[in-house]
PAZAZA-376459 format. One line per field, with one value per atom (N, C-alpha, C, O): x, y, z; residue number from 1. Coordinates in Angstrom, 1 decimal, decimal comma. Layout:
N
east X	...
north Y	...
up Z	...
k NUM	...
//
This chain:
103
east -2,7	-2,2	-1,5	-2,0	-0,3	0,5	0,1	-0,4	0,2	-0,2	0,5	-0,1	1,8	2,5	2,0	2,3	1,3	0,7	-0,4	-0,7	-1,0	-2,2	-1,7	-2,6	-0,5	0,0	0,2	0,7	-0,1	0,3	1,7	2,2	2,4	3,8	3,9	3,2	4,8	4,9	5,2	5,1	5,5	5,7	4,5	4,5	3,4	2,1	1,3	1,5	0,3	-0,6	-1,6	-2,4	-1,7	-2,6	-4,0	-4,9	-4,4	-5,8	-6,3	-7,4	-5,6	-6,0	-6,1	-7,0	-5,2	-5,2	-6,4	-7,0	-6,7	-7,9	-9,2	-10,0	-9,2	-10,4	-10,5	-11,6	-9,4	-9,4	-9,8	-10,6	-9,3	-9,6	-11,1	-11,8	-11,7	-13,1	-13,9	-15,0	-13,6	-14,3	-14,3	-15,4	-13,2	-13,1	-13,9	-14,6	-13,9	-14,6	-16,1	-16,9	-16,5	-17,9	-18,5	-19,6	-17,7	-18,1	-18,3	-19,1	-17,5	-17,5	-18,5	-18,6	-19,2	-20,2	-19,6	-20,3	-18,4	-17,8	-18,3	-18,4	-18,7	-19,2	-18,2	-17,0	-18,5	-17,5	-17,0	-15,9	-17,7	-17,3	-16,1	-15,4	-15,7	-14,4	-13,3	-12,3	-13,6	-12,5	-11,2	-10,1	-11,3	-10,0	-9,3	-8,1	-10,0	-9,3	-8,7	-7,7	-9,3	-8,8	-7,7	-6,8	-7,8	-6,9	-5,4	-4,6	-5,0	-3,6	-3,0	-1,8	-3,9	-3,4	-3,0	-2,4	-3,3	-2,9	-1,6	-1,2	-1,0	0,2	1,5	1,6	2,5	3,8	4,5	4,1	5,7	6,4	6,8	6,9	7,1	7,5	6,3	6,5	5,2	4,0	3,5	3,0	3,7	3,2	4,0	3,5	5,2	6,0	5,4	5,3	4,9	4,2	2,9	2,7	2,2	0,9	1,2	0,4	2,2	2,5	2,9	2,8	3,2	3,5	2,3	2,4	1,3	0,1	-0,6	-0,7	-1,0	-1,8	-3,1	-3,9	-3,3	-4,6	-5,9	-6,9	-5,8	-7,0	-7,4	-8,5	-6,4	-6,7	-7,2	-7,6	-7,3	-7,8	-8,9	-8,7	-9,9	-11,0	-12,1	-13,0	-11,9	-12,9	-12,2	-11,1	-12,8	-12,2	-11,8	-10,7	-12,7	-12,3	-11,0	-10,3	-10,8	-9,6	-8,3	-7,4	-8,4	-7,3	-7,1	-5,9	-8,1	-8,0	-7,4	-6,5	-7,9	-7,3	-5,9	-5,1	-5,5	-4,0	-3,2	-2,1	-3,7	-3,0	-2,8	-1,7	-3,8	-3,7	-2,8	-2,1	-2,8	-1,9	-0,5	0,4	-0,2	1,1	1,7	2,9	0,9	1,4	1,0	1,1	0,4	-0,1	1,0	0,7	2,3	3,3	3,5	4,2	2,9	2,9	1,8	1,8	0,9	-0,2	0,4	1,4	-0,2	0,3	0,2	-0,8	1,3	1,3	1,1	1,7	0,2	-0,1	1,0	1,4	1,6	2,6	2,0	1,2	2,4	2,0	3,1	4,2	2,7	3,7	4,8	6,0	4,4	5,4	6,4	7,6	5,9	6,8	7,9	9,0	7,5	8,4	9,4	10,5	8,9	9,8	10,9	12,0	10,6	11,6	12,6	13,6	12,5	13,5	14,7	14,6	15,9	17,1	18,2	18,3	19,1	20,2	21,3	21,6	21,8	22,9	24,2	24,4	25,0	26,3	27,1	27,0	27,9	28,8	28,1	28,7	26,8	26,0	25,6	25,0	25,8	25,4	23,9	23,4	23,2	21,7	21,5	20,6	22,1	21,9	22,4	22,0	23,4	23,9	22,9	23,0	21,8	20,8	20,0	19,2	20,0	19,3	20,1	19,5	21,4	22,2	22,3	22,1	22,5	22,7	24,1	24,4
north -15,2	-14,1	-13,2	-12,8	-12,8	-11,8	-10,4	-10,2	-9,5	-8,1	-7,5	-6,8	-7,8	-7,3	-7,8	-7,2	-8,9	-9,5	-8,7	-8,8	-7,8	-7,0	-5,6	-4,8	-5,3	-3,9	-3,7	-4,7	-2,5	-2,2	-1,9	-1,0	-2,5	-2,2	-1,4	-1,7	-0,5	0,4	-0,3	0,4	-1,6	-2,3	-3,1	-3,7	-3,0	-3,7	-2,8	-1,6	-3,5	-2,7	-2,0	-2,7	-0,7	0,0	-0,2	-0,1	-0,4	-0,6	-1,9	-1,9	-3,0	-4,2	-4,1	-4,6	-3,3	-3,1	-2,3	-2,7	-1,3	-0,5	-1,4	-1,3	-2,1	-3,0	-4,0	-4,2	-4,6	-5,5	-4,8	-5,3	-3,6	-2,8	-2,5	-2,8	-2,0	-1,7	-2,9	-2,9	-4,0	-5,3	-5,7	-6,0	-5,6	-6,1	-5,1	-5,6	-3,8	-2,9	-3,1	-3,1	-3,3	-3,5	-4,8	-4,8	-5,9	-7,1	-7,0	-7,7	-6,2	-6,0	-4,8	-4,4	-4,3	-3,3	-2,0	-1,4	-1,7	-0,4	0,7	0,6	1,8	3,0	3,6	3,8	3,9	4,5	5,8	6,3	6,5	7,8	7,7	8,7	6,5	6,4	5,6	5,3	5,3	4,5	5,3	4,7	6,6	7,4	7,4	7,7	7,1	7,0	5,6	5,5	4,6	3,2	2,9	2,1	3,3	2,9	3,1	2,2	4,3	4,4	3,4	3,1	2,8	1,7	0,5	-0,4	0,4	-0,8	-0,5	-1,3	0,7	1,0	0,5	0,4	0,0	-0,3	0,9	2,0	0,8	2,0	2,9	4,1	2,4	3,3	4,1	5,3	3,5	4,2	5,2	6,2	4,8	5,8	7,1	8,1	7,0	8,2	9,2	10,4	8,6	9,4	10,0	11,2	9,2	9,7	10,8	11,7	10,7	11,7	13,0	14,0	13,2	14,5	15,1	16,3	14,4	15,0	16,0	15,8	17,1	18,1	17,5	17,1	17,3	16,7	17,3	16,7	18,6	19,3	18,8	19,0	18,0	17,5	16,1	15,6	15,5	14,1	14,0	13,2	14,7	14,7	13,6	13,4	13,0	11,9	10,9	11,1	9,7	8,6	8,9	8,5	9,5	9,8	10,6	10,4	11,5	12,3	11,4	11,5	10,6	9,8	8,7	8,5	8,1	7,1	7,7	7,0	8,8	9,5	9,8	9,5	10,3	10,6	9,4	9,4	8,3	7,1	6,5	6,0	6,4	5,8	6,6	6,0	7,9	8,8	8,5	8,4	8,4	8,2	6,9	6,8	5,8	4,5	3,9	2,7	4,7	4,1	3,5	2,7	3,9	3,3	1,8	1,1	1,3	-0,1	-0,9	-2,2	-0,3	-1,0	-1,9	-1,6	-3,1	-4,0	-3,5	-2,9	-3,5	-3,1	-4,3	-5,4	-4,2	-5,3	-5,6	-4,7	-6,8	-7,1	-8,1	-9,0	-7,8	-8,7	-9,7	-9,5	-10,8	-11,7	-11,0	-11,4	-10,1	-9,3	-8,6	-8,5	-8,0	-7,2	-8,2	-7,8	-9,4	-10,3	-10,8	-11,1	-11,0	-11,4	-10,4	-10,8	-9,1	-8,1	-7,9	-7,2	-8,5	-8,4	-9,2	-10,4	-8,6	-9,3	-9,0	-7,9	-10,0	-9,8	-9,0	-9,3	-8,0	-7,3	-8,1	-9,0	-7,8	-8,5	-8,2	-7,1	-9,2	-9,1	-8,9	-8,4	-9,2	-9,1	-10,5	-11,2	-10,8	-12,0	-11,9	-10,9	-13,0	-13,0	-12,7	-11,9	-13,4	-13,2	-11,9	-11,4	-11,3	-10,0	-8,9	-7,9	-9,0	-8,0	-8,0	-7,1	-9,1	-9,2	-8,8	-8,6	-8,6	-8,3	-6,8	-6,0	-6,4	-5,0	-4,5	-3,4
up 13,8	13,0	13,9	15,0	13,6	14,4	14,0	12,9	14,9	14,7	13,4	12,6	13,3	12,1	10,8	9,7	10,8	9,6	9,0	7,8	9,9	9,4	9,0	8,6	9,2	8,9	7,4	6,7	6,9	5,5	5,5	6,3	4,5	4,3	3,0	2,1	2,9	1,7	0,4	-0,6	0,4	-0,8	-1,3	-2,3	-0,6	-1,0	-1,9	-2,0	-2,6	-3,4	-2,5	-1,8	-2,6	-1,7	-2,0	-1,1	-3,2	-3,6	-3,0	-2,4	-3,0	-2,4	-0,9	-0,3	-0,3	1,1	1,6	2,6	0,9	1,2	1,1	1,9	0,0	-0,2	1,0	1,5	1,4	2,6	3,9	4,6	4,1	5,3	5,3	6,3	4,2	4,1	4,3	5,0	3,7	3,9	5,3	5,9	6,0	7,4	8,3	9,2	8,0	8,8	8,6	9,6	7,4	7,1	7,7	8,2	7,6	8,2	9,7	10,3	10,3	11,7	12,1	13,3	11,1	11,3	12,0	12,9	11,6	12,1	11,2	10,0	11,9	11,2	10,3	10,8	9,1	8,2	8,7	8,3	9,5	10,1	10,9	11,2	11,3	12,1	11,4	12,0	10,2	9,4	9,4	9,6	9,3	9,2	10,5	10,5	11,6	12,9	13,1	13,8	12,6	12,7	11,7	12,1	10,5	9,4	9,8	9,5	10,4	10,7	11,7	11,7	12,4	13,4	12,6	13,2	11,3	10,5	9,7	9,0	9,9	9,2	9,9	11,1	9,1	9,7	10,0	9,7	10,6	11,1	10,0	10,2	8,8	7,7	7,2	6,9	7,1	6,6	7,7	7,3	8,9	10,0	9,9	10,3	9,5	9,3	8,3	8,5	7,2	6,2	6,8	6,6	7,5	8,1	9,1	9,2	9,9	10,9	10,4	11,2	9,2	8,6	7,9	7,4	7,8	7,2	8,1	9,3	7,5	8,3	8,8	7,9	10,1	10,6	10,1	10,0	9,7	9,2	7,8	7,3	7,1	5,8	5,8	4,7	6,9	7,0	8,1	9,0	7,9	8,9	8,6	9,4	7,4	7,1	6,2	5,7	6,1	5,4	4,0	3,6	3,3	1,8	1,7	0,8	2,6	2,6	2,8	2,0	3,8	4,2	3,1	2,7	2,6	1,6	0,3	-0,3	-0,1	-1,3	-1,2	-2,1	0,0	0,2	0,3	-0,3	0,9	1,0	-0,3	-0,7	-1,1	-2,5	-3,4	-4,2	-3,2	-4,0	-3,6	-4,5	-2,3	-1,8	-2,3	-2,6	-2,2	-2,5	-3,8	-4,0	-4,7	-5,9	-6,8	-7,7	-6,6	-7,4	-7,1	-7,8	-6,0	-5,7	-6,4	-6,3	-7,1	-7,7	-8,8	-9,5	-8,9	-9,9	-11,3	-11,7	-12,0	-13,4	-14,3	-14,1	-15,2	-16,1	-17,0	-17,8	-17,0	-18,0	-19,0	-18,7	-20,2	-21,3	-21,6	-21,1	-22,3	-22,7	-23,5	-23,4	-24,3	-25,2	-24,3	-24,6	-23,2	-22,3	-21,8	-21,7	-21,4	-20,8	-21,9	-21,6	-23,1	-24,2	-24,5	-24,9	-24,2	-24,6	-23,5	-23,7	-22,4	-21,3	-21,7	-22,1	-21,7	-22,1	-21,1	-20,5	-21,0	-20,1	-20,8	-21,9	-20,1	-20,7	-20,8	-19,9	-21,7	-21,8	-20,6	-20,0	-20,2	-19,1	-17,8	-16,8	-17,7	-16,5	-16,0	-16,8	-14,8	-14,2	-13,9	-13,5	-14,2	-13,9	-12,4	-12,1	-11,5	-10,1	-9,6	-8,5	-10,3	-9,9	-9,8	-9,1	-10,6	-10,6	-9,4	-9,2	-8,6	-7,4	-6,1	-5,0	-6,3	-5,1	-4,9	-5,8	-3,7	-3,4	-3,4	-3,1
k 1	1	1	1	2	2	2	2	3	3	3	3	4	4	4	4	5	5	5	5	6	6	6	6	7	7	7	7	8	8	8	8	9	9	9	9	10	10	10	10	11	11	11	11	12	12	12	12	13	13	13	13	14	14	14	14	15	15	15	15	16	16	16	16	17	17	17	17	18	18	18	18	19	19	19	19	20	20	20	20	21	21	21	21	22	22	22	22	23	23	23	23	24	24	24	24	25	25	25	25	26	26	26	26	27	27	27	27	28	28	28	28	29	29	29	29	30	30	30	30	31	31	31	31	32	32	32	32	33	33	33	33	34	34	34	34	35	35	35	35	36	36	36	36	37	37	37	37	38	38	38	38	39	39	39	39	40	40	40	40	41	41	41	41	42	42	42	42	43	43	43	43	44	44	44	44	45	45	45	45	46	46	46	46	47	47	47	47	48	48	48	48	49	49	49	49	50	50	50	50	51	51	51	51	52	52	52	52	53	53	53	53	54	54	54	54	55	55	55	55	56	56	56	56	57	57	57	57	58	58	58	58	59	59	59	59	60	60	60	60	61	61	61	61	62	62	62	62	63	63	63	63	64	64	64	64	65	65	65	65	66	66	66	66	67	67	67	67	68	68	68	68	69	69	69	69	70	70	70	70	71	71	71	71	72	72	72	72	73	73	73	73	74	74	74	74	75	75	75	75	76	76	76	76	77	77	77	77	78	78	78	78	79	79	79	79	80	80	80	80	81	81	81	81	82	82	82	82	83	83	83	83	84	84	84	84	85	85	85	85	86	86	86	86	87	87	87	87	88	88	88	88	89	89	89	89	90	90	90	90	91	91	91	91	92	92	92	92	93	93	93	93	94	94	94	94	95	95	95	95	96	96	96	96	97	97	97	97	98	98	98	98	99	99	99	99	100	100	100	100	101	101	101	101	102	102	102	102	103	103	103	103
//
């Protein structure tokens, strides 16, 4: 596993990532009192920018950092889609299907 494979990227689901982090720390018998110090080491360069602007006095324990992290990246949480939601998706007239994926 490469180091970049374990970093949180801002397009991932933060809830799953936190669960994985906590599981890994618990399995390795890491004291929860230092989770907030270790967690930022798992961020990719874009997420570390977010972390670097946080007031350090606001993240003195794991719960503070976890809450802020989940709030910041909660838009990445998987949204439940129903079959009906998928049925309602329609291609606009004069729009190419693959054109919606290009930049």
